[in-house]
Backbone bond lengths (Angstrom), bond angles and torsions (degrees), N, CA, C in turn:
res aa  C-N    CA-C-N  psi(-1)  N-CA   C-N-CA  omega(-1)  CA-C   N-CA-C  phi
1 M - - - 1.452 - - 1.522 108.79 -
2 R 1.416 116.30 135.19 1.452 120.39 177.97 1.519 110.53 -77.34
3 P 1.364 116.54 164.79 1.452 119.20 175.86 1.516 109.50 -57.65
4 G 1.289 117.34 145.92 1.469 122.32 -178.77 1.506 111.99 93.57
5 G 1.320 117.04 -6.89 1.463 120.66 173.30 1.506 114.49 85.24
6 I 1.363 120.06 13.37 1.471 121.67 -179.42 1.515 108.81 -93.94
7 S 1.267 117.79 123.43 1.457 122.75 -178.15 1.534 110.06 -83.87
8 V 1.363 115.10 131.70 1.468 119.54 177.08 1.516 111.00 -63.77
9 S 1.331 116.15 -38.72 1.474 119.65 -178.80 1.509 111.98 -63.62
10 R 1.339 117.87 -25.37 1.462 121.40 179.70 1.518 111.06 -66.06
11 W 1.338 117.37 -35.34 1.475 120.64 -176.50 1.528 113.05 -91.53
12 T 1.287 116.33 -10.37 1.475 118.93 -176.23 1.528 113.27 -58.37
13 P 1.339 120.17 -46.04 1.489 119.22 179.11 1.518 112.95 -62.17
14 W 1.335 117.55 -35.36 1.460 119.89 179.88 1.516 110.90 -67.99
15 V 1.312 116.64 -42.55 1.466 120.43 179.14 1.524 110.57 -63.21
16 A 1.319 116.31 -43.68 1.466 120.42 179.56 1.523 111.23 -63.09
17 G 1.351 116.25 -41.99 1.466 120.10 179.27 1.510 112.51 -63.73
18 A 1.332 115.92 -41.02 1.462 120.00 178.41 1.525 111.06 -63.50
19 A 1.312 116.50 -37.66 1.469 120.63 179.91 1.526 110.76 -65.84
20 V 1.332 115.08 -43.24 1.478 119.20 178.71 1.518 110.84 -62.98
21 L 1.347 116.84 -42.88 1.463 120.68 179.87 1.520 111.17 -63.09
22 A 1.321 116.62 -39.60 1.467 120.24 178.70 1.521 111.37 -62.81
23 V 1.332 116.39 -40.25 1.471 120.25 178.61 1.523 110.79 -65.49
24 L 1.342 116.94 -42.58 1.459 120.37 179.84 1.523 111.85 -63.34
25 V 1.323 117.19 -41.75 1.464 120.92 178.66 1.514 110.80 -64.57
26 W 1.325 116.57 -35.95 1.472 120.44 179.37 1.529 111.38 -68.01
27 V 1.346 114.47 -43.84 1.472 118.92 -178.27 1.516 111.32 -74.29
28 M 1.345 117.02 -42.66 1.460 122.03 -178.57 1.522 109.11 -125.29
29 P 1.324 117.81 80.11 1.462 120.93 -176.82 1.526 111.37 -61.14
30 L 1.334 114.43 146.48 1.455 120.13 179.86 1.525 111.18 -69.75
31 V 1.311 117.07 -28.69 1.461 122.44 179.28 1.515 108.95 -119.79
32 R 1.333 116.36 124.94 1.459 121.46 -179.99 1.522 109.07 -109.00
33 I 1.304 115.99 123.96 1.458 120.90 -179.21 1.524 108.45 -93.79
34 V 1.332 116.57 119.64 1.465 122.43 -179.23 1.520 108.41 -117.42
35 P 1.339 117.53 132.95 1.469 119.67 178.05 1.521 111.49 -56.09
36 L 1.325 116.70 142.22 1.466 121.79 -177.18 1.515 111.58 -59.37
37 E 1.333 116.86 -41.00 1.467 119.82 -178.11 1.520 110.91 -63.91
38 A 1.341 116.68 -39.38 1.464 119.81 178.78 1.515 110.68 -64.41
39 T 1.332 116.47 -38.87 1.465 120.35 177.97 1.516 111.39 -62.84
40 R 1.324 116.71 -41.75 1.457 120.36 179.13 1.522 110.90 -63.92
41 E 1.338 117.14 -41.90 1.459 120.62 -179.64 1.519 110.50 -64.13
42 Q 1.357 116.60 -42.14 1.457 119.57 179.50 1.529 111.15 -63.88
43 S 1.324 117.24 -39.14 1.463 120.87 178.44 1.516 110.73 -65.73
44 A 1.341 116.77 -40.98 1.464 120.67 -179.57 1.518 110.62 -64.54
45 V 1.352 116.08 -40.65 1.458 119.39 179.00 1.517 110.26 -62.99
46 A 1.336 115.88 -39.46 1.457 119.92 -176.14 1.520 112.22 -66.24
47 V 1.322 118.28 -31.70 1.456 120.51 -173.97 1.533 112.90 -103.29
48 F 1.336 118.65 -5.10 1.463 119.94 -176.34 1.522 110.57 -66.29
49 D 1.332 115.62 129.06 1.462 122.80 179.94 1.520 107.65 -124.93
50 P 1.342 118.33 99.47 1.469 120.46 -175.67 1.523 113.72 -60.44
51 A 1.337 117.34 -35.39 1.461 119.80 -179.36 1.524 110.56 -66.56
52 A 1.331 116.62 -44.03 1.458 120.02 179.66 1.519 111.12 -67.29
53 R 1.328 116.62 -40.34 1.463 119.81 179.70 1.528 110.47 -66.28
54 A 1.330 116.79 -39.94 1.465 120.56 178.33 1.519 111.23 -64.51
55 A 1.340 117.30 -40.24 1.461 120.71 179.18 1.518 110.97 -63.95
56 E 1.314 116.61 -41.22 1.467 120.89 178.34 1.532 111.23 -63.74
57 F 1.326 115.74 -43.91 1.459 120.85 179.26 1.527 111.66 -66.87
58 W 1.327 116.00 -41.32 1.474 122.23 -175.55 1.527 111.66 -64.84
59 T 1.314 116.77 -45.44 1.460 120.18 -174.50 1.525 113.42 -83.90
60 G 1.321 117.61 -18.64 1.454 121.35 -177.04 1.516 114.03 -108.29
61 P 1.337 117.29 -93.81 1.468 121.31 -173.63 1.523 114.37 -57.06
62 L 1.327 117.88 -39.19 1.464 119.59 -176.68 1.523 111.91 -65.76
63 Q 1.313 117.80 -45.35 1.464 120.24 -179.85 1.523 110.88 -64.65
64 A 1.326 116.34 -38.02 1.464 119.57 178.22 1.517 111.30 -66.76
65 A 1.329 116.90 -33.17 1.463 121.00 -177.93 1.522 112.72 -68.52
66 A 1.325 117.19 -19.55 1.465 120.31 -179.41 1.526 111.40 -59.54
67 A 1.325 117.04 -29.08 1.471 120.46 -179.77 1.517 111.91 -66.89
68 D 1.337 117.05 -23.82 1.457 121.26 -178.80 1.524 112.88 -104.83
69 A 1.333 117.63 6.30 1.461 120.81 -179.77 1.524 110.57 -66.67
70 V 1.325 116.31 145.74 1.456 120.61 178.42 1.528 109.35 -72.83
71 D 1.326 116.67 140.88 1.459 120.90 176.96 1.533 109.37 -63.08
72 A 1.317 116.24 134.83 1.462 120.64 -175.35 1.527 111.96 -59.84
73 A 1.321 117.52 -42.12 1.463 120.27 179.13 1.523 111.20 -65.55
74 E 1.319 116.26 -38.29 1.458 120.41 178.03 1.526 111.12 -64.70
75 L 1.323 116.54 -41.27 1.463 119.99 179.05 1.518 111.26 -65.23
76 L 1.319 117.32 -42.53 1.462 120.02 177.99 1.520 111.21 -58.88
77 G 1.319 116.53 -43.59 1.463 120.02 178.54 1.516 111.95 -64.63
78 A 1.325 116.69 -40.94 1.461 120.65 -179.85 1.523 111.01 -66.03
79 L 1.324 117.31 -40.59 1.461 120.70 178.82 1.522 111.41 -66.15
80 A 1.319 116.57 -35.87 1.461 120.15 178.21 1.520 111.48 -68.79
81 D 1.322 117.36 -36.81 1.470 121.49 -178.12 1.519 112.51 -76.19
82 D 1.319 117.03 -48.33 1.466 121.22 -175.33 1.524 108.66 -158.59
83 P 1.331 117.57 93.78 1.467 120.29 -176.49 1.526 113.97 -57.74
84 A 1.320 116.90 -39.92 1.468 119.74 -178.52 1.519 110.89 -65.65
85 A 1.323 116.77 -42.64 1.461 120.43 179.15 1.520 111.01 -66.93
86 A 1.329 116.45 -38.46 1.467 120.45 178.43 1.521 110.68 -63.53
87 A 1.339 116.05 -41.86 1.464 120.21 179.72 1.523 110.90 -65.01
88 A 1.337 115.96 -40.17 1.465 119.95 -179.63 1.527 111.61 -67.85
89 R 1.322 116.40 -34.98 1.467 119.97 -176.39 1.520 113.20 -83.65
90 Y 1.323 116.50 -42.97 1.466 119.58 -171.79 1.535 114.13 -111.65
91 G 1.309 117.12 -19.72 1.459 120.01 -168.95 1.510 115.64 -92.97
92 H 1.317 113.22 169.67 1.462 122.33 175.76 1.519 106.87 -132.88
93 R 1.320 115.04 137.57 1.460 120.05 -178.12 1.516 108.85 -129.59
94 L 1.332 116.07 129.78 1.452 121.41 -176.58 1.520 110.03 -90.11
95 G 1.333 116.49 115.55 1.457 121.37 176.31 1.518 112.38 58.47
96 L 1.342 115.99 -126.54 1.459 122.07 -178.53 1.524 112.06 -96.94
97 A 1.317 117.73 14.28 1.465 121.00 -178.67 1.527 110.98 -62.89
98 T 1.317 116.02 146.41 1.462 121.51 177.29 1.521 111.49 -89.67
99 M 1.313 117.23 -12.85 1.463 121.79 -178.93 1.528 109.98 -88.46
100 S 1.327 115.51 136.65 1.464 120.85 175.27 1.526 109.37 -104.08
101 S 1.325 115.36 145.23 1.458 120.72 179.76 1.522 109.61 -120.16
102 Y 1.330 116.13 147.38 1.457 121.63 -174.99 1.523 110.13 -134.93
103 L 1.323 115.10 150.01 1.453 121.42 170.20 1.522 106.88 -103.48
104 V 1.319 117.26 119.66 1.462 121.47 -173.80 1.524 110.62 -124.73
105 A 1.322 114.66 158.95 1.461 122.12 173.73 1.517 107.46 -145.09
106 G 1.306 116.04 156.49 1.452 118.40 179.65 1.516 112.22 -176.98
107 E 1.325 114.49 175.14 1.460 121.84 177.81 1.514 107.98 -141.73
108 G 1.322 115.57 139.51 1.451 118.86 -179.47 1.509 111.42 -162.92
109 T 1.330 114.39 -162.40 1.460 121.60 -178.52 1.518 109.33 -118.36
110 I 1.315 116.41 132.46 1.458 119.99 177.01 1.518 109.31 -70.00
111 V 1.331 115.73 126.35 1.466 119.26 -178.08 1.524 112.44 -105.28
112 S 1.327 116.61 -20.71 1.465 118.82 177.22 1.520 109.82 -161.35
113 V 1.329 115.12 151.00 1.462 122.39 178.98 1.520 107.92 -139.28
114 D 1.345 116.36 134.59 1.453 120.03 170.18 1.524 108.37 -141.00
115 A 1.308 116.97 -171.34 1.460 120.35 -174.79 1.522 112.74 -68.10
116 R 1.318 116.37 -18.18 1.464 119.35 -174.41 1.513 114.37 -106.79
117 S 1.335 118.38 -24.88 1.466 118.89 -172.80 1.519 112.73 -159.21
118 V 1.333 113.18 165.53 1.464 122.48 174.01 1.527 106.95 -123.03
119 A 1.327 116.38 125.81 1.466 121.58 -179.32 1.521 109.48 -104.87
120 I 1.342 115.56 136.04 1.463 121.44 -172.84 1.514 110.70 -127.65
121 S 1.323 115.82 133.22 1.462 122.21 172.47 1.519 108.56 -95.66
122 L 1.323 116.10 132.25 1.463 120.40 179.45 1.517 112.04 -86.54
123 D 1.311 117.84 -6.89 1.463 123.05 178.69 1.522 108.95 -92.86
124 D 1.319 117.29 112.01 1.464 120.98 -176.98 1.519 112.91 -64.07
125 D 1.343 115.99 -20.14 1.462 118.74 -176.75 1.518 112.50 -85.65
126 Q 1.356 116.73 -10.18 1.457 118.55 -178.65 1.515 110.53 -78.22
127 D 1.322 115.18 145.57 1.453 121.07 176.50 1.522 109.96 -86.77
128 P 1.329 117.58 152.76 1.458 119.94 176.01 1.525 111.02 -53.19
129 G 1.322 116.26 137.36 1.456 120.80 -178.35 1.510 111.93 108.57
130 N 1.335 118.25 -18.08 1.460 120.71 177.52 1.527 109.94 -77.63
131 D 1.337 115.30 171.95 1.461 120.35 -176.85 1.517 111.44 -62.16
132 A 1.322 115.11 145.34 1.458 121.43 179.87 1.517 109.95 -103.80
133 E 1.316 115.18 151.50 1.463 121.16 175.55 1.526 112.32 -104.10
134 V 1.336 116.20 -15.88 1.462 121.34 -179.29 1.519 108.99 -130.17
135 V 1.331 115.97 136.09 1.459 121.92 174.27 1.531 108.19 -126.69
136 I 1.321 115.73 130.67 1.461 121.20 174.91 1.524 107.35 -114.35
137 E 1.315 116.26 114.07 1.458 120.58 178.65 1.524 109.41 -80.23
138 L 1.331 115.70 142.45 1.463 121.31 -171.63 1.530 113.47 -88.40
139 G 1.306 117.44 13.98 1.458 121.59 172.84 1.511 113.11 110.14
140 P 1.334 115.09 167.41 1.470 127.35 -4.56 1.531 111.75 -69.43
141 V 1.323 115.52 165.47 1.461 121.52 -175.82 1.523 109.87 -103.31
142 F 1.332 115.36 127.99 1.448 121.41 176.10 1.535 109.14 -124.37
143 G 1.302 115.92 171.21 1.463 119.78 176.74 1.516 112.74 85.70
144 N 1.330 114.45 -169.95 1.469 121.53 -174.49 1.530 111.91 -131.08
145 A 1.326 116.10 34.90 1.464 120.48 -172.85 1.522 112.33 -58.20
146 I 1.321 117.78 -45.38 1.463 119.98 -177.55 1.530 110.65 -76.52
147 R 1.328 116.90 -46.39 1.466 119.85 -179.06 1.527 111.15 -56.26
148 D 1.334 116.53 -50.72 1.460 119.87 -175.47 1.521 112.29 -83.07
149 G 1.334 116.90 -33.64 1.457 119.76 -179.07 1.512 112.73 -65.22
150 S 1.325 116.86 -29.18 1.465 119.71 -179.58 1.519 112.12 -66.50
151 G 1.329 116.88 -30.07 1.456 120.48 -176.48 1.513 113.54 70.36
152 L 1.328 117.16 11.76 1.461 121.43 -175.17 1.524 113.32 -99.46
153 L 1.328 117.20 -11.05 1.458 120.93 -175.04 1.516 110.24 -121.35
154 D 1.329 115.35 136.23 1.457 121.86 -177.99 1.521 108.66 -124.34
155 V 1.332 116.09 132.93 1.459 119.85 -178.43 1.526 112.05 -59.78
156 S 1.316 117.78 -27.73 1.463 120.75 -179.28 1.531 112.43 -69.42
157 D 1.332 116.79 -13.74 1.465 120.42 178.78 1.525 112.48 -86.21
158 F 1.333 116.46 0.18 1.455 121.06 -177.22 1.525 109.89 -115.60
159 P 1.337 117.35 149.81 1.462 120.54 -178.38 1.527 112.92 -58.07
160 N 1.335 116.99 -34.61 1.459 120.55 -179.09 1.524 110.00 -158.71
161 A 1.328 115.69 168.15 1.457 120.96 -177.47 1.518 112.11 -66.54
162 Q 1.331 117.30 -28.79 1.466 120.21 179.36 1.524 111.12 -61.82
163 D 1.323 117.04 -41.62 1.467 120.23 178.55 1.524 110.70 -66.77
164 F 1.318 116.63 -39.06 1.464 121.59 178.84 1.526 110.33 -61.86
165 N 1.323 116.33 -41.97 1.466 120.34 179.14 1.527 111.44 -73.42
166 A 1.331 116.72 -33.59 1.466 119.71 177.41 1.521 110.77 -64.34
167 L 1.312 116.73 -36.05 1.461 120.83 177.08 1.520 110.25 -63.30
168 S 1.332 117.01 -44.14 1.463 120.77 178.93 1.524 110.91 -61.99
169 A 1.326 116.96 -40.61 1.464 120.71 178.89 1.527 111.02 -62.23
170 E 1.329 116.88 -38.19 1.469 120.53 178.23 1.524 111.39 -68.36
171 I 1.328 116.72 -38.54 1.471 120.29 176.08 1.524 109.74 -61.41
172 N 1.318 116.85 -45.83 1.464 121.17 179.25 1.522 111.55 -62.04
173 R 1.339 115.74 -37.52 1.464 119.16 178.85 1.522 110.78 -63.27
174 R 1.327 117.08 -39.28 1.464 119.91 178.81 1.526 110.61 -65.09
175 V 1.320 116.73 -37.00 1.472 120.24 176.15 1.524 109.66 -60.73
176 E 1.329 116.27 -47.33 1.464 121.22 -178.52 1.525 112.58 -63.45
177 E 1.318 117.04 -36.99 1.464 120.32 -173.63 1.519 114.49 -92.14
178 E 1.338 117.55 -26.36 1.461 119.75 -173.30 1.531 114.05 -112.88
179 V 1.324 117.35 -36.03 1.464 120.11 -171.79 1.524 112.19 -96.99
180 L 1.326 117.12 -51.40 1.461 120.07 -174.65 1.527 113.45 -64.04
181 P 1.333 120.69 -39.07 1.472 118.92 176.75 1.528 112.46 -61.18
182 A 1.334 117.22 -38.72 1.465 120.32 178.87 1.522 110.62 -66.54
183 L 1.332 116.24 -38.98 1.467 119.80 177.84 1.522 110.76 -65.06
184 A 1.328 116.31 -46.59 1.466 120.04 -178.64 1.529 111.42 -62.51
185 A 1.322 116.41 -36.83 1.462 120.35 -177.98 1.520 112.35 -69.77
186 G 1.336 117.30 -31.89 1.462 119.62 -175.27 1.509 115.27 -104.19
187 A 1.331 117.18 -8.54 1.466 119.93 -174.58 1.531 112.07 -75.87
188 E 1.317 114.88 131.61 1.458 121.54 172.15 1.518 108.15 -155.46
189 A 1.312 116.16 148.30 1.455 121.22 -177.65 1.521 110.80 -57.35
190 G 1.333 114.84 133.64 1.453 121.03 178.89 1.520 113.73 94.23
191 R 1.320 118.26 -8.72 1.458 121.02 -177.94 1.533 110.52 -88.48
192 A 1.326 116.06 139.33 1.465 121.09 177.36 1.522 109.76 -75.50
193 V 1.328 116.32 148.14 1.450 121.17 -178.86 1.528 109.64 -148.63
194 R 1.319 115.55 141.56 1.467 121.69 171.83 1.523 108.27 -112.55
195 F 1.335 116.53 146.78 1.454 119.53 -177.03 1.527 110.19 -149.11
196 A 1.319 115.12 157.93 1.462 123.02 170.59 1.516 106.46 -144.95
197 G 1.327 116.59 139.46 1.460 118.89 -177.38 1.506 112.10 -176.14
198 G 1.294 114.75 -170.24 1.461 121.60 -179.46 1.507 111.49 -107.92
199 V 1.333 115.03 153.27 1.467 121.90 179.03 1.525 108.26 -136.86
200 E 1.322 116.70 136.00 1.463 122.17 172.81 1.521 108.46 -109.99
201 V 1.321 116.67 129.60 1.462 121.90 -178.40 1.526 108.58 -125.05
202 A 1.323 116.05 115.68 1.459 120.72 179.77 1.522 111.27 -90.21
203 D 1.325 116.77 -40.85 1.454 120.95 -177.95 1.524 108.36 -141.37
204 A 1.330 115.98 100.32 1.467 120.23 -176.21 1.518 112.39 -67.01
205 S 1.336 117.74 -23.09 1.462 120.00 -178.76 1.524 112.01 -69.04
206 E 1.340 117.14 -17.10 1.461 120.94 179.96 1.529 110.81 -116.07
207 L 1.321 116.61 26.11 1.460 121.41 -173.64 1.529 111.09 -89.29
208 P 1.331 118.50 105.42 1.468 120.01 176.86 1.523 112.53 -83.05
209 V 1.324 116.23 -37.08 1.466 121.77 -178.35 1.523 108.64 -145.42
210 L 1.322 116.07 166.98 1.458 121.95 170.78 1.519 108.02 -91.88
211 R 1.302 117.13 124.25 1.462 122.21 176.49 1.522 107.55 -97.97
212 V 1.309 114.67 100.07 1.462 121.70 -170.86 1.531 110.69 -93.46
213 V 1.327 115.29 134.14 1.466 121.56 168.84 1.522 105.98 -100.56
214 P 1.320 118.48 106.45 1.473 120.13 -169.79 1.534 113.90 -85.43
215 F 1.306 115.36 144.30 1.467 119.16 167.80 1.531 110.00 -112.21
216 R 1.339 115.78 -4.20 1.455 120.30 176.69 1.528 108.99 -147.98
217 V 1.337 116.61 129.60 1.467 122.33 176.24 1.525 107.74 -137.92
218 E 1.340 115.89 132.58 1.463 120.38 -179.76 1.523 109.15 -137.71
219 F 1.325 115.27 148.09 1.455 121.01 175.33 1.533 107.37 -111.46
220 P 1.328 118.06 102.09 1.481 120.64 -176.52 1.525 111.69 -68.51
């Protein structure tokens, strides 16, 4: 016993308890400080709805952008003359990608139809059976032709790349469910057709046709 009558053993449990509590607070603090930007990103991820965002984009900005789409025949000519200049003038490129994407529109005559695709001639004077300049595959749809070709969406505007890709997948799903069935049902050789859609071009020097992913198809 120390002078004054205070026993050391009496305080030992309190000291030990305080030490344990200090360690617990250090390991698992009662207050966690999270950077504001990280909090915003987590909130955005939690509320992001690719289907709703795709529907908003599809019915609004994308349809309006069709008025400014490059004519398909004009793009083909530009790519044949100078691919680099065509890409700089009409194309959109995501980050460091080597592939350029375009938003195109056009009108032509269907020259052939099969279970996999519809081939279109942009020359009104050509008879069905002649070479086509545009091919629309009837699905499934892969890639980011519409998302990137529109030039309206930037990956930096999304919380992460997964959301950006999920949006593209939803756009492609709408093409598969809403546009391609209507095209397949009405397509026949010799019939006129108008279209608007996206195109991805990896190597213009080997480009035989434009492979269009359509978001709009009409039979005038």
